[in-house]
DSSP file (Angstrom, degrees, kcal/mol; ACC not computed):
  #  RESIDUE AA STRUCTURE BP1 BP2  ACC     N-H-->O    O-->H-N    N-H-->O    O-->H-N    TCO  KAPPA ALPHA  PHI   PSI    X-CA   Y-CA   Z-CA
    1    1 A M              0   0    0      0, 0.0     2,-0.2     0, 0.0     0, 0.0   0.000 360.0 360.0 360.0 139.4   78.8   49.1  127.0
    2    2 A T        -     0   0    0      1,-0.1     6,-0.1     2,-0.0     0, 0.0  -0.553 360.0-111.1 -89.8 153.2   79.9   49.4  123.4
    3    3 A H    >   -     0   0    0     -2,-0.2     3,-1.6     1,-0.1    -1,-0.1  -0.587  28.6-119.8 -76.7 142.8   80.0   46.6  121.0
    4    4 A P  T 3  S+     0   0    0      0, 0.0    -1,-0.1     0, 0.0     4,-0.1   0.739 111.4  53.6 -59.6 -25.0   83.6   45.5  120.0
    5    5 A S  T 3  S+     0   0    0      2,-0.1    -3,-0.0     0, 0.0    -2,-0.0   0.645  92.2  87.0 -86.4 -13.3   83.1   46.3  116.3
    6    6 A E  S <  S-     0   0    0     -3,-1.6     2,-0.1     1,-0.1    -4,-0.0  -0.709  83.2-119.8 -87.4 133.8   82.0   49.9  117.0
    7    7 A P        -     0   0    0      0, 0.0     2,-0.5     0, 0.0    -4,-0.1  -0.424  29.1-113.1 -70.0 147.6   84.7   52.5  117.3
    8    8 A E        -     0   0    0     -2,-0.1     2,-0.4    -4,-0.1     0, 0.0  -0.672  30.6-151.3 -82.0 128.2   84.8   54.3  120.5
    9    9 A T        -     0   0    0     -2,-0.5     2,-0.4    -3,-0.0    -3,-0.0  -0.832   9.3-165.9-104.1 139.3   83.9   58.0  120.2
   10   10 A Q        -     0   0    0     -2,-0.4     2,-0.3     0, 0.0    -2,-0.0  -0.933  23.0-118.0-120.7 146.0   85.3   60.6  122.5
   11   11 A T        -     0   0    0     -2,-0.4    -2,-0.0     1,-0.1     0, 0.0  -0.632  30.9-119.7 -81.9 141.8   84.0   64.1  122.9
   12   12 A E        -     0   0    0     -2,-0.3    -1,-0.1     1,-0.1     5,-0.0  -0.651  29.4-114.6 -82.1 129.7   86.5   66.8  122.1
   13   13 A P     >  -     0   0    0      0, 0.0     4,-2.2     0, 0.0     3,-0.2  -0.305  22.5-119.9 -61.7 149.5   87.3   69.1  124.9
   14   14 A A  H  > S+     0   0    0      1,-0.2     4,-2.4     2,-0.2     5,-0.2   0.866 112.3  52.9 -60.9 -38.9   86.2   72.7  124.4
   15   15 A Q  H  > S+     0   0    0      2,-0.2     4,-2.4     1,-0.2    -1,-0.2   0.880 109.3  49.0 -66.6 -37.2   89.8   74.1  124.6
   16   16 A L  H  > S+     0   0    0      2,-0.2     4,-2.4     1,-0.2    -2,-0.2   0.892 110.7  50.2 -69.0 -39.3   91.0   71.7  122.0
   17   17 A K  H  X S+     0   0    0     -4,-2.2     4,-2.2     2,-0.2    -2,-0.2   0.916 112.1  48.1 -63.2 -43.5   88.1   72.6  119.7
   18   18 A F  H  X S+     0   0    0     -4,-2.4     4,-2.5     2,-0.2    -2,-0.2   0.921 111.8  49.6 -61.8 -45.1   88.9   76.3  120.2
   19   19 A L  H  X S+     0   0    0     -4,-2.4     4,-2.5     2,-0.2    -2,-0.2   0.901 109.9  50.7 -62.7 -42.2   92.6   75.7  119.5
   20   20 A R  H  X S+     0   0    0     -4,-2.4     4,-2.2     1,-0.2    -1,-0.2   0.919 112.8  45.9 -62.2 -44.4   91.8   73.8  116.3
   21   21 A R  H  X S+     0   0    0     -4,-2.2     4,-2.7     2,-0.2    -2,-0.2   0.888 112.0  52.0 -65.8 -38.7   89.6   76.6  115.0
   22   22 A L  H  X S+     0   0    0     -4,-2.5     4,-2.7     2,-0.2    -2,-0.2   0.927 110.5  47.0 -63.7 -45.2   92.2   79.2  116.0
   23   23 A V  H  X S+     0   0    0     -4,-2.5     4,-2.2     2,-0.2    -2,-0.2   0.910 113.2  49.2 -64.0 -42.0   95.0   77.4  114.1
   24   24 A T  H  X S+     0   0    0     -4,-2.2     4,-2.2    -5,-0.2    -2,-0.2   0.924 112.3  47.9 -62.9 -44.7   92.7   76.9  111.0
   25   25 A T  H  X S+     0   0    0     -4,-2.7     4,-2.4     1,-0.2    -2,-0.2   0.925 112.2  48.6 -62.2 -45.7   91.7   80.6  111.1
   26   26 A L  H  X S+     0   0    0     -4,-2.7     4,-2.5     1,-0.2    -1,-0.2   0.868 109.9  52.6 -64.3 -35.7   95.3   81.8  111.4
   27   27 A T  H  X S+     0   0    0     -4,-2.2     4,-2.5     2,-0.2    -1,-0.2   0.928 110.1  47.7 -64.2 -44.7   96.4   79.5  108.6
   28   28 A V  H  X S+     0   0    0     -4,-2.2     4,-2.4     1,-0.2    -2,-0.2   0.911 112.8  49.2 -62.6 -42.2   93.7   80.9  106.3
   29   29 A I  H  X S+     0   0    0     -4,-2.4     4,-2.5     2,-0.2    -2,-0.2   0.905 111.3  49.3 -64.7 -41.8   94.7   84.5  107.3
   30   30 A M  H  X S+     0   0    0     -4,-2.5     4,-2.5     2,-0.2    -2,-0.2   0.916 111.1  48.9 -64.6 -42.8   98.4   83.8  106.6
   31   31 A V  H  X S+     0   0    0     -4,-2.5     4,-2.2     1,-0.2    -2,-0.2   0.925 112.6  48.9 -62.8 -43.5   97.7   82.2  103.2
   32   32 A G  H  X S+     0   0    0     -4,-2.4     4,-2.2    -5,-0.2    -2,-0.2   0.909 110.7  50.9 -60.8 -42.3   95.6   85.3  102.3
   33   33 A G  H  X S+     0   0    0     -4,-2.5     4,-2.5     2,-0.2    -2,-0.2   0.903 109.4  49.6 -62.4 -42.7   98.3   87.6  103.5
   34   34 A V  H  X S+     0   0    0     -4,-2.5     4,-2.5     1,-0.2    -1,-0.2   0.910 110.9  50.2 -63.6 -41.6  100.9   85.8  101.4
   35   35 A L  H  X S+     0   0    0     -4,-2.2     4,-2.5     2,-0.2    -2,-0.2   0.894 110.4  49.8 -64.2 -38.8   98.6   86.1   98.4
   36   36 A V  H  X S+     0   0    0     -4,-2.2     4,-2.6     2,-0.2    -2,-0.2   0.923 111.1  49.0 -64.8 -43.9   98.1   89.8   99.0
   37   37 A V  H  X S+     0   0    0     -4,-2.5     4,-2.3     2,-0.2    -2,-0.2   0.914 112.4  48.2 -62.5 -42.9  101.9   90.4   99.2
   38   38 A I  H  X S+     0   0    0     -4,-2.5     4,-2.5     2,-0.2    -1,-0.2   0.925 112.1  49.3 -63.3 -43.8  102.5   88.5   96.0
   39   39 A A  H  X S+     0   0    0     -4,-2.5     4,-2.5     1,-0.2    -2,-0.2   0.918 111.4  49.1 -62.2 -43.0   99.8   90.4   94.2
   40   40 A L  H  X S+     0   0    0     -4,-2.6     4,-2.9     2,-0.2     5,-0.2   0.893 111.0  50.1 -64.4 -39.5  101.1   93.7   95.4
   41   41 A L  H  X S+     0   0    0     -4,-2.3     4,-2.8     2,-0.2     5,-0.2   0.926 111.6  47.9 -63.5 -44.0  104.7   92.8   94.3
   42   42 A V  H  X S+     0   0    0     -4,-2.5     4,-1.4     2,-0.2    -2,-0.2   0.927 115.1  45.3 -63.0 -44.3  103.4   91.8   90.9
   43   43 A I  H  X S+     0   0    0     -4,-2.5     4,-0.5    -5,-0.2    -2,-0.2   0.936 116.4  45.4 -63.9 -45.9  101.4   95.0   90.5
   44   44 A R  H >< S+     0   0    0     -4,-2.9     3,-0.7     1,-0.2    -2,-0.2   0.901 115.7  44.8 -67.0 -41.9  104.2   97.2   91.8
   45   45 A L  H 3< S+     0   0    0     -4,-2.8    -1,-0.2     1,-0.2    -2,-0.2   0.707 110.4  54.7 -78.6 -18.6  107.0   95.6   89.7
   46   46 A S  H 3< S+     0   0    0     -4,-1.4    -1,-0.2    -5,-0.2    -2,-0.2   0.497  80.8 113.4 -94.0  -1.6  105.0   95.5   86.5
   47   47 A Q  S << S-     0   0    0     -3,-0.7     2,-0.4    -4,-0.5    -3,-0.0  -0.416  77.3-107.9 -68.3 143.2  104.2   99.2   86.5
   48   48 A D        -     0   0    0     -2,-0.1     2,-0.3     3,-0.0    -1,-0.1  -0.575  43.4-173.4 -71.7 128.2  105.7  101.2   83.6
   49   49 A K        -     0   0    0     -2,-0.4     3,-0.1    -3,-0.0    -1,-0.0  -0.873  33.6 -94.2-121.3 155.6  108.4  103.4   85.0
   50   50 A A        -     0   0    0     -2,-0.3     2,-0.0     1,-0.1     0, 0.0  -0.480  54.6-101.4 -64.4 135.3  110.5  106.0   83.4
   51   51 A P        -     0   0    0      0, 0.0     2,-0.6     0, 0.0    -1,-0.1  -0.354  31.9-130.2 -63.0 137.3  113.7  104.5   82.2
   52   52 A I        -     0   0    0     -3,-0.1     2,-0.4    -2,-0.0    -3,-0.0  -0.779  18.0-136.1 -89.9 123.2  116.7  105.2   84.5
   53   53 A S        -     0   0    0     -2,-0.6     3,-0.1     1,-0.0    -1,-0.0  -0.651  17.3-131.4 -81.8 131.7  119.6  106.4   82.6
   54   54 A S        -     0   0    0     -2,-0.4    -1,-0.0     1,-0.1     2,-0.0  -0.544  29.9 -99.6 -80.2 147.4  122.8  104.8   83.7
   55   55 A P        -     0   0    0      0, 0.0     2,-0.4     0, 0.0    -1,-0.1  -0.335  37.6-149.2 -66.0 147.4  125.8  107.1   84.4
   56   56 A T        -     0   0    0     -3,-0.1     3,-0.1    37,-0.0    -3,-0.0  -0.932   7.3-129.2-120.6 144.0  128.3  107.5   81.7
   57   57 A L        -     0   0    0     -2,-0.4    36,-0.1     1,-0.1     4,-0.0  -0.573  33.7-102.1 -83.5 150.2  132.0  108.1   81.9
   58   58 A P        -     0   0    0      0, 0.0     3,-0.1     0, 0.0    37,-0.1  -0.271  37.4-104.2 -63.5 162.1  133.6  110.9   79.9
   59   59 A E  S    S+     0   0    0     35,-0.5     2,-0.4     1,-0.2    36,-0.1   0.901 103.6  17.8 -55.3 -44.7  135.5  109.8   76.9
   60   60 A H        +     0   0    0     35,-0.2     2,-0.4     2,-0.0    -1,-0.2  -0.995  57.8 177.0-136.4 131.2  138.9  110.4   78.6
   61   61 A I        -     0   0    0     -2,-0.4     2,-0.6    -3,-0.1    36,-0.1  -0.994  15.0-161.0-126.6 125.6  139.9  110.7   82.3
   62   62 A T        -     0   0    0     34,-0.5    36,-0.1    -2,-0.4     3,-0.1  -0.925   4.8-155.3-111.3 117.2  143.6  111.0   83.0
   63   63 A L        -     0   0    0     -2,-0.6     3,-0.1     1,-0.1     4,-0.0  -0.582  32.7 -94.6 -83.8 150.4  144.8  110.2   86.5
   64   64 A P    >   -     0   0    0      0, 0.0     3,-1.8     0, 0.0    -1,-0.1  -0.241  60.6 -75.2 -58.7 155.4  148.0  111.7   87.8
   65   65 A A  T 3  S+     0   0    0      1,-0.3     3,-0.1    -3,-0.1    -3,-0.0  -0.241 116.7  14.6 -57.8 135.0  151.1  109.5   87.4
   66   66 A G  T 3  S+     0   0    0      1,-0.3     2,-0.4    -3,-0.1    -1,-0.3   0.400  95.8 121.0  84.7  -1.7  151.4  106.6   89.8
   67   67 A Q    <   -     0   0    0     -3,-1.8     2,-0.4    17,-0.1    -1,-0.3  -0.782  44.0-161.5-100.6 140.6  147.7  106.8   91.0
   68   68 A V        -     0   0    0     -2,-0.4    16,-1.8    -3,-0.1     2,-0.2  -0.963  24.3-115.4-120.2 134.1  145.4  103.9   90.6
   69   69 A A  E     +A   83   0A   0     -2,-0.4    14,-0.3    14,-0.2     3,-0.1  -0.494  32.7 172.7 -70.3 132.0  141.6  104.2   90.8
   70   70 A Q  E     +     0   0A   0     12,-4.0     2,-0.3     1,-0.4    13,-0.2   0.684  67.5   4.1-106.8 -31.7  140.0  102.4   93.8
   71   71 A A  E     -A   82   0A   0     11,-1.4    11,-2.7     2,-0.0    -1,-0.4  -0.990  58.2-156.9-154.1 153.5  136.4  103.7   93.5
   72   72 A V  E     +A   81   0A   0     -2,-0.3     2,-0.3     9,-0.2     9,-0.2  -0.996  11.6 178.5-134.5 139.0  134.3  105.8   91.1
   73   73 A T  E     -A   80   0A   0      7,-2.4     7,-2.9    -2,-0.4     2,-0.4  -0.973  16.6-138.3-138.4 156.3  131.1  107.7   91.9
   74   74 A F  E     +A   79   0A   0     -2,-0.3     2,-0.2     5,-0.2     5,-0.2  -0.874  20.7 170.3-118.7 144.8  128.8  109.9   89.7
   75   75 A G  E >   -A   78   0A   0      3,-2.7     2,-1.2    -2,-0.4     3,-0.8  -0.754  53.8 -60.0-134.8-175.2  127.1  113.1   90.4
   76   76 A A  T 3  S-     0   0    0      1,-0.3     3,-0.1    -2,-0.2    17,-0.0  -0.589 123.2 -14.2 -74.0  99.1  125.2  115.7   88.4
   77   77 A G  T 3  S+     0   0    0     -2,-1.2    16,-1.7     1,-0.2    17,-0.3   0.541 126.0  77.5  87.7   7.8  127.8  116.9   86.0
   78   78 A W  E <   -AB  75  92A   0     -3,-0.8    -3,-2.7    14,-0.3     2,-0.4  -0.976  56.9-151.9-146.8 160.2  130.8  115.4   87.8
   79   79 A V  E     -AB  74  91A   0     12,-2.4    12,-3.2    -2,-0.3     2,-0.4  -1.000  14.9-154.2-130.8 130.5  132.7  112.1   88.3
   80   80 A A  E     -AB  73  90A   0     -7,-2.9    -7,-2.4    -2,-0.4     2,-0.5  -0.901   6.9-167.5-108.7 136.0  134.7  111.4   91.5
   81   81 A V  E     -AB  72  89A   0      8,-2.6     8,-3.0    -2,-0.4     2,-0.5  -0.986  10.3-151.0-122.7 125.3  137.6  109.0   91.5
   82   82 A V  E     -AB  71  88A   0    -11,-2.7   -12,-4.0    -2,-0.5   -11,-1.4  -0.850  22.7-152.5 -94.2 127.6  139.1  107.7   94.8
   83   83 A T  E >   -A   69   0A   0      4,-2.8     3,-1.3    -2,-0.5     4,-0.3  -0.501  26.6-107.3-101.5 169.0  142.8  106.9   94.2
   84   84 A S  T 3  S+     0   0    0    -16,-1.8   -15,-0.1     1,-0.3    -1,-0.1   0.682 116.2  60.2 -68.2 -18.7  145.1  104.5   95.9
   85   85 A D  T 3  S-     0   0    0    -17,-0.2    -1,-0.3     2,-0.1    19,-0.2  -0.026 123.5 -98.9-100.6  32.2  147.0  107.3   97.6
   86   86 A N  S <  S+     0   0    0     -3,-1.3    18,-3.2     1,-0.2     2,-0.4   0.876  78.9 133.4  59.0  46.8  143.9  108.5   99.4
   87   87 A Q  E     - C   0 103A   0     -4,-0.3    -4,-2.8    16,-0.2     2,-0.6  -0.942  47.8-145.3-121.0 148.5  142.8  111.3   97.2
   88   88 A I  E     -BC  82 102A   0     14,-3.1    14,-2.7    -2,-0.4     2,-0.5  -0.968  17.6-164.4-110.6 119.2  139.4  112.2   95.7
   89   89 A L  E     -BC  81 101A   0     -8,-3.0    -8,-2.6    -2,-0.6     2,-0.5  -0.908   5.0-153.5-107.3 126.0  139.7  113.6   92.3
   90   90 A I  E     -BC  80 100A   0     10,-2.9     9,-3.7    -2,-0.5    10,-1.6  -0.875  16.0-174.5-102.5 125.2  136.7  115.4   90.8
   91   91 A F  E     -BC  79  98A   0    -12,-3.2   -12,-2.4    -2,-0.5     2,-0.3  -0.859  32.6-103.3-118.0 151.7  136.4  115.4   87.0
   92   92 A D  E  >  -B   78   0A   0      5,-2.7     4,-1.4    -2,-0.3   -14,-0.3  -0.561  28.6-137.6 -69.4 134.8  133.9  117.1   84.7
   93   93 A A  T  4 S+     0   0    0    -16,-1.7   -15,-0.2    -2,-0.3    -1,-0.1   0.732  97.3  37.1 -71.0 -21.6  131.4  114.5   83.5
   94   94 A V  T  4 S+     0   0    0    -17,-0.3   -35,-0.5   -36,-0.1    -1,-0.2   0.901 129.0  24.8 -95.1 -52.2  131.5  115.8   79.9
   95   95 A T  T  4 S-     0   0    0    -37,-0.1   -35,-0.2     2,-0.1    -2,-0.2   0.760  89.9-132.1 -88.7 -25.3  135.1  116.9   79.2
   96   96 A G     <  +     0   0    0     -4,-1.4   -34,-0.5     1,-0.3     2,-0.2   0.535  53.7 148.8  83.7   6.2  136.9  114.7   81.7
   97   97 A A        -     0   0    0    -36,-0.1    -5,-2.7     1,-0.1     2,-0.3  -0.520  54.8-109.3 -75.3 139.8  138.9  117.7   82.9
   98   98 A Q  E     +C   91   0A   0     -7,-0.2    -7,-0.3    -2,-0.2     3,-0.1  -0.531  37.6 175.8 -70.9 129.4  139.9  117.6   86.6
   99   99 A K  E     -     0   0A   0     -9,-3.7     2,-0.3     1,-0.3    -8,-0.2   0.764  60.5  -0.5-101.7 -35.4  138.0  120.2   88.6
  100  100 A Q  E     -C   90   0A   0    -10,-1.6   -10,-2.9     2,-0.0     2,-0.4  -0.986  51.8-151.2-156.6 157.6  139.1  119.5   92.1
  101  101 A S  E     -C   89   0A   0     -2,-0.3     2,-0.4   -12,-0.2   -12,-0.2  -0.997  11.7-170.8-137.7 131.3  141.4  117.3   94.3
  102  102 A L  E     -C   88   0A   0    -14,-2.7   -14,-3.1    -2,-0.4     2,-0.5  -0.979  15.3-141.0-123.7 135.1  140.8  116.4   98.0
  103  103 A Q  E     -C   87   0A   0     -2,-0.4     2,-0.5   -16,-0.2   -16,-0.2  -0.812  13.0-144.6 -94.4 131.6  143.3  114.6  100.2
  104  104 A I              0   0    0    -18,-3.2    -2,-0.0    -2,-0.5     0, 0.0  -0.837 360.0 360.0 -94.8 126.3  141.8  112.1  102.7
  105  105 A D              0   0    0     -2,-0.5    -1,-0.1   -18,-0.0   -18,-0.1   0.473 360.0 360.0 -84.0 360.0  143.6  112.0  106.0
């Protein structure tokens, strides 16, 4: 019989002890994984990269009368403009001269 001032001690079941160790191990592994991901992101994003040149529009692009540009995309040596009347107009990237016109059905 225990004395009233002494706390009662219980033995921990083996399955509960295993579960506690498993949770602790998984927590340590997750924290380590998060630290590795953060370290890799910092390393990857801080590497010197060649500067990416942004595309430039030609000095002047003249759309046919009544057409409004809806989208613009850039390629090697050309600029494409999608107009409000479902046409794709291809312009030279340097001179701005129209090279081709495609109708979208």
